[in-house]
C-alpha positions as CSV (number, residue, x, y, z in Angstrom):
1,M,-46.5,-18.5,-3.4
2,Q,-46.9,-20.9,-6.0
3,R,-47.7,-24.6,-6.1
4,C,-45.6,-27.1,-8.3
5,G,-47.0,-30.2,-7.7
6,D,-46.2,-31.2,-4.2
7,V,-44.1,-28.6,-3.5
8,I,-44.9,-25.0,-2.6
9,M,-42.6,-22.3,-4.2
10,M,-41.7,-19.3,-2.2
11,P,-40.5,-15.9,-3.8
12,A,-36.8,-15.1,-3.0
13,P,-36.5,-12.5,-0.8
14,E,-35.2,-9.1,-2.3
15,C,-31.9,-7.6,-0.7
16,Q,-32.8,-4.0,0.3
17,L,-30.3,-1.0,0.5
18,T,-30.6,1.3,3.3
19,S,-30.8,4.6,2.7
20,V,-30.3,6.0,6.0
21,P,-27.8,8.8,5.6
22,G,-25.7,8.3,8.8
23,Y,-25.0,4.7,7.7
24,I,-24.1,5.6,4.1
25,V,-21.3,8.1,5.2
26,Y,-20.1,5.4,8.0
27,S,-20.0,2.7,5.3
28,A,-18.3,4.9,3.0
29,C,-15.8,6.0,5.3
30,G,-14.8,2.5,6.5
31,S,-14.5,0.9,3.3
32,F,-12.9,3.8,1.3
33,W,-11.8,7.1,3.0
34,V,-9.9,5.6,5.9
35,P,-8.2,3.3,4.0
36,M,-7.0,5.4,1.6
37,L,-5.9,8.1,4.2
38,G,-3.7,5.3,5.8
39,M,-2.4,4.3,2.5
40,I,-1.4,7.8,1.8
41,V,0.2,8.4,5.1
42,F,2.3,5.2,4.8
43,Y,3.6,5.9,1.4
44,W,4.5,9.4,2.3
45,K,6.8,7.9,5.0
46,I,8.2,5.3,2.6
47,Y,8.6,8.2,-0.1
48,K,10.4,10.4,2.7
49,T,12.6,7.8,3.9
50,A,13.7,7.0,0.6
51,D,14.5,10.5,-0.3
52,E,16.5,10.9,2.9
53,S,18.4,7.9,2.0
54,L,19.0,9.5,-1.5
55,Q,19.8,12.8,-0.3
56,S,22.6,11.0,2.1
57,L,24.1,9.3,-0.6
58,L,24.4,12.0,-2.9
59,L,25.9,14.3,-0.3
60,S,28.6,11.7,0.7
61,K,31.2,12.7,-1.6
62,L,31.5,9.3,-3.2
63,P,32.6,8.8,-6.7
64,L,29.6,8.3,-9.0
65,H,30.7,4.6,-9.9
66,Y,30.4,3.8,-5.9
67,L,27.2,5.6,-6.0
68,L,25.7,3.4,-8.7
69,L,27.3,0.4,-7.0
70,L,25.2,1.2,-3.8
71,L,22.0,1.7,-5.9
72,L,22.3,-1.3,-7.6
73,H,24.0,-3.4,-5.0
74,P,22.6,-2.1,-1.6
75,K,24.5,-5.0,0.3
76,A,27.8,-4.0,-0.9
77,N,30.2,-2.6,1.6
78,I,32.3,0.3,0.1
79,S,33.9,1.4,3.7
80,H,37.5,0.9,2.5
81,G,37.1,2.3,-0.7
82,L,37.0,-0.8,-2.7
83,P,33.5,-2.7,-3.3
84,V,33.3,-5.8,-0.9
85,H,29.8,-8.0,-0.7
86,K,28.8,-9.0,2.7
87,L,27.5,-12.7,3.0
């Protein structure tokens, strides 16, 4: 404690990090490993869905210009052979 005029100054408390191994593992898992594994699973599902969509487009026997049209304009309707945009 220090005295500065009429005010008594108390030292600021220091923040102590814990060194308990169980808490360190729990904290690391909750803040990094579990979210990372979740993101990997979700991105894998997105990748597989996109890959299946692309494979079905490539196997559909459509001419290349229709495939490009579908990739560039996903709302294009080519069911009758001519590209018609849906509103």
